[in-house]
Each structure stands twice: as C-alpha cells, then as structure tokens.
C-alpha positions, 0 to 999 in steps of 0.5 A: 248844625245838623247835616241834611239827612241822606235820601238814597231813593231820591238819589237813585231815581234821579240818576236812573232818570238822568241816564235813561232820558238824557244819555239814552242808556238802557234801563239795566245799565242806568240801574247798575250805575245808580246802584253803584253811586248810591252804594258809594255815597252811602259808604261815604256818609257812614262813620268809620269808627268801629263802635259807631257806624251811624250816618253823618247826619246823626252827628253834630257837625260843630261838636263832632258828637254822635246823636245816638243815645248809646253810642260812645263816638266822640267824633265823625271818622271819615 
C-alpha cells in the first residue's frame, strides 16, 4: 500500500488560515508557525537513510522498498 503524497502547500494554507481566522494571530505570526510545522512534517516524511533521502510516499509500506529507480534503499528509515 502506498502512502498518500504529502502536499506542503495544502498544509501551509490550512495552518495559516486557522491561526488567522480562529486564533486571531497576525499574518506574520501565522506564517512563522506554518513554516515551522511544514518544515517539521517534511523532515518527518524523508527517509533518513543517507543513500536514499526520498519521501515516505516513495516507499512501498508493506515491502519497505524504495520506488526510485536508482536507489539502493531497502527500507524506510525513520
């Protein structure tokens, strides 16, 4: 089963609108929060294998095999 592809723009926009509309934060503060969350989520979804560094959605979850053609990664490393 493949993991759903990560869309940082969708996450970023949702966070900015939440903090501006619901929390009443300034645009600058909401942008800072959104940038830090998107950066953290992006890093969480990247394989920590030094030879790989592909996103988790580029790996087959049940076989732990990277889908990139020239990659030697045999398992997603957290």
